[in-house]
N, C-alpha and C positions, 0 to 999 in steps of 0.2 A: 651710644658709643662715645667715649671721650675722644677729644681731638687735641693733637699737638701740632703746632706749626713749626716747620724747620726751613731755614733758608741759608744758602751760602751768601757770604757778603765780602766786601772789600772796603778799605778805608774811605775811598771816594764816595761811596754810596751808603755807608753803614747807618747814618741817621734816617735816611729814607727807607732803608731796608727794615729797620726796627718798626717804623710805622706800618709798613706792609705786613710784617710778621704779626704784630698785635691785632691788626684788623682781620687777618686770616684766622686768628684764634678767637675771634668774636669777643674781644675784651669789653666793649661797651655793654654787652649783655650781662657781664659779671659785675661791673663796677658802676653803681648808681652815681649820677652827677650831683645829687643833692646831699651826699655824705662827704665828710672829710676823707682824705685819701693819703695813706702813708706809703712812702717809697722806702722799703726796708733795705737799706744799703748794707752790703756785706764788707766788713773790714776784718780779714783774718790775720792781718799783720800791719803794723804801723809803718813798715817800709813798703815801697812799691816793689812787688814781685809778680811777674806775669802769671796769670791764671789763679792768683791767690784771692783777690778782692774784686768787688764790682768795678768795672771799667768806666772811665769818664764818658765814653761814647755810649755805653749802655744806659747810663743815667740820663745823659742828654737826649738820647733818642726817645726814651720813654717820656720825658718831660715835654719835649717838642710835640710828640704825637698827642699827648693829652691836651695841650693848649690848642693845637690845630683843630682838635675835635670838639672844642667847646667846654672842656672842663675848667672849673674856676680856679685860677692861680691861687687865690686866697685860701682855698680848701686843701691844697696839696702841701705836704711837708715831707722832707727827708727825715728818716728815723735812724738814729745810731744807737748801737748798744755799747757796752763797755765790758771788758774782761779783766781779770786780775793780771794778765800777761800782755795784753794788747791795748794801746792807747788809741781810742777813737779820735781824740783831738789831734794827735800827731798823724794818724792814718788818713783823716779826711783831707789833710794838706798834701801829704806824700802821694796819695792816690788820686788827687785832682778832683775830689768830690765837691769840696766847698766852692771851688771856682765855678763849677757848673751850676750849683744851687744859687750862688750869688748872681750869676749871669742872667738867670731867668727869674730872679726875685722870689725864689721858693724858700719857705721857712725851713730852718735847719734845727732839728730837735734832737738833743741828746737825752735819751730816756732816763739817764741816771742823774741828771742835773735839774733840780727844781721841778721835778715831775712827780705827781702823786701816784703811788702804787696801792692797789687795793687787793683784797682777798677774793679770789675767784671761787665761786661755789659750783662745783661740777654738777651738770644736769644728768649725767650718766656715769656709770662706773668707769674709772680710768685704769690703765694697766699698771702704772708705776708711780706717777707723781704724788698721789694721795698718801702713799706709804713713805716716799722719800721726804715729803714735807707735811708731816701730820699736823703741824701747827697752822697750815694753810698755804695754798699756792698763791704767791704774790705775782700780779701782772700789772703793767702800766695802765692807768685809768684812761690815758689818752687814746690807746689803741681800741678801746671798747667803742663800737659804733663807727669806727673808721674802716673804709675799704682798705685793702693792702695789696701792694705789688711787691713780691719777693724778687730780689735782684742777685741771684747766685751766679757762680761761674762753673764751668765744667771741670771737675777735678776729682781726684781720688782722696781718700781720707783713711787715716790709720785706725779709726774705730768703726767706721761704717762702710768700708770699701770704696764707696763713692759718696759725695755730698752734693746736695742741690737745693731744690725749693723747700722740701720738708725740713731740712736741717737749718735753713736760713732763718726759720722762726725761733730756733734755739736761743739765739742771741737777743732777739727782740722781746720775747715773752717772759723769759726767766731771768731772775736776778743773778748776782755774782756767785751765788752758791750753786749755780747750775752744774758745776763740775761734779757735784754729789751724784748726779744722775748718770755719769759715764758708764758705770757698771751695768746699767739697764738702758743704754742709749737708744736701742731700737724701739723699745716700748715707750720711751720718753717722746720720741719723734711722733709716734702715733698719737699719744696723748695731746701733744701740742697741735696737731692737725685737728683733733677733736675740738679743742678749745677755740682754734681759729674759726672753725665752721660755726661756732656758737656766738662769738663776739664780733665778727666782721660781717658786714652786709655783702661783701664780695672778696674773694681771694684769687689773685692772678699771679703769674710768674713770667718773667722774661729772663732767660738764661744766656749768658755770654760764653761762647766757645770759640772766640777769635783766637785766643790762647787757651789751650787745655793742658791740665797738669797731671802727670802720672808720678806716683811715688808716695812717700810718707807725708801726704797732705794733712792739713791745709796749707802748710808753709813750705817745707823742704822738698819740693817736687822738681821734676824735670819738665820745663814748659815746651809745648809744641804749638806751632801755628796750625790751626785747623779751620778757621774761617767760617764757623757756623754760629747761628743764632737759633734759639728755641723759645717758644712761648706756649702757654696753655692756661685754661681755667681749672685744670685738674692737676693738683700738686703731685699726686702719686704718678700720674701718667707722664708728666714731663720728666720726673726723675727716672721712670722706667725707660723711656726712650733715650735719655741721656746715658743711662747705664748701658743700654744695648749698644749704642754708638761707640762707647768706650771699650766694649768687648766683654761685658758681664751679662750674666743671666739675671734679669731683674727679679724674678720670683725666687731666686736663691739668696737675695738680700733681705734680711729679716724685716727691716722697717717697711720696705715696699710690700712684701708678702702680707705682713700683718695688717697694714692699712687697706690692702686689697680685700682681705678676708673680712674686715670690719665694715666694708662698703663705703670707705672714705674716699675712694677713687679707684682707678683702674691701673693695676700693675702688670697685667699680662699684655705684652706687646701685640699679640694676635687680636686683642679686643680694642685696640687703640687706632684711630684714624690719623695717619700722618699726612699733612697737607703741605704743599709748597715745594718740597724737595723729595726726590726719590733717594731714600737712604738705605734701600734694601741691601746694597753692597758695602755699606760703611761699617768699618770695624777698626778702631784705633789700636787694638791689641794691647790696651793698657792692662797692667797686672795689679797695681796698687799694693804689691806685696812687700815692698821695701820698708824698712824701719830705720829710724835714727836711734841714737843712744837714748834720747829723751822719750821717744815713743815706746821703746822696749821697757823702760822703767815704768811708764804709765800702765802698760798692759800687764806687767807683773803685779802691780798694785790692784788693778780692777778685776783681773781674771786669772792671775797666776799665783805663784808661791807667796807673794806678799799680801794676798787678799785679806788674811786675818788682821793685818795692820792698817787696812784702808781708813778706818775712822780715826785712828791715832795719827796717821800721816797727813790726812787730807781734811779732817774735821775737828781739829784741835789747835791749841796754841802753837803746835809744831808746824802747822800748815804753811806759813810763809816761806819755809825752806823750799817747798816745791815750786812756788812762784819764782823765787830767786834763782833756783836751778834752771827753770825753763828759760827765763830771760838771759841768764848767763850763757846757756847752751846755744839758743837760737840767735840772739842779738849780738853777742860778743864773739862766739866761736863760728857758728855755721854760716851766718850771713857774711862775715868778713872773709872767711877762708874759702867758702864754696859759693855762696849765693851771689856775691858781687860779680863774679866772672859770668854767671848765667844772666844776670841783669844786663851787663854790658853787651852781651851778644844779643839779647832780646831787644835792646834799644836800637840796634842796627837793622832790625826787621821793619817791614812796612807798618806793623801795628806799634812797634816801639817808636817809630818816627811820628805816628799820629799821637801817641801818648805825650811825647815831648812838645807837640804843638799846642797842647792845652795850657 
């Protein structure tokens, strides 16, 4: 039976709580000390927005636990991805990631800068990626042979209903053309977990739910203080329990169901052991049903009336229009008109005050 550790936390104890959480989830069993260890940081926006990206205390708590338990500082590195609409260089500053890595002397690796990418040869049939990238699936060479800790947050998503540990690999393993996979995003996440189990000696996840986001994630959400932390050796199980806590039926989410059916993890909550906290009565009643103008356009291209134009719009010289439109909508309009007010309120909460203390 897969195990997911869940704890309630507060700012005064969050670093110690993360250590307790990771040990409850048996993380040393999963992550060998003699291998390099990637901390896959999530930057879903280069602005700080609650519930959107890895929190500084999440990153610090994991690093502190690893060092306290004898992991070699020199083998640990933070791993950043890059997207066509989000700057990891800006995001690591705004989200206080770099200050944490620097504090502990942890290497800071941007996988798109001076890093070698290699062609991955699937050892079994994949569901989508081999067709999307017939010329070969490119992955960062550095990640091969590294253990990995995924660092997602609890939030909803416009394409997958909720996003967590499985989707956190989307940024690290695939190059900038990964948006080509959005029309088959559920199958892609299953493929990525298949690849992870092949290239990593261990895969672990620590999920932050101190803030949790509901709405058109991963950016334009309504944040709520929920005070939870989750961890697991099973990427499917942690997403399933997170989904259940948010109010969704995990087995109705295709990426969880497909991964469960392929034996990549456990997606049925009745088959998952939850330790640490009794969450039997927890239900955030999230819906994730809202859309922004931008997400409506994306869905029309991937699954709606504009589907016949997908390749022309997103895989041709016309493609930069989509990047520009997203930046214009989210960074110029949405963040300034709507987001800043929510950020201001969030900074007045206990977690917002802790964020400002970094």
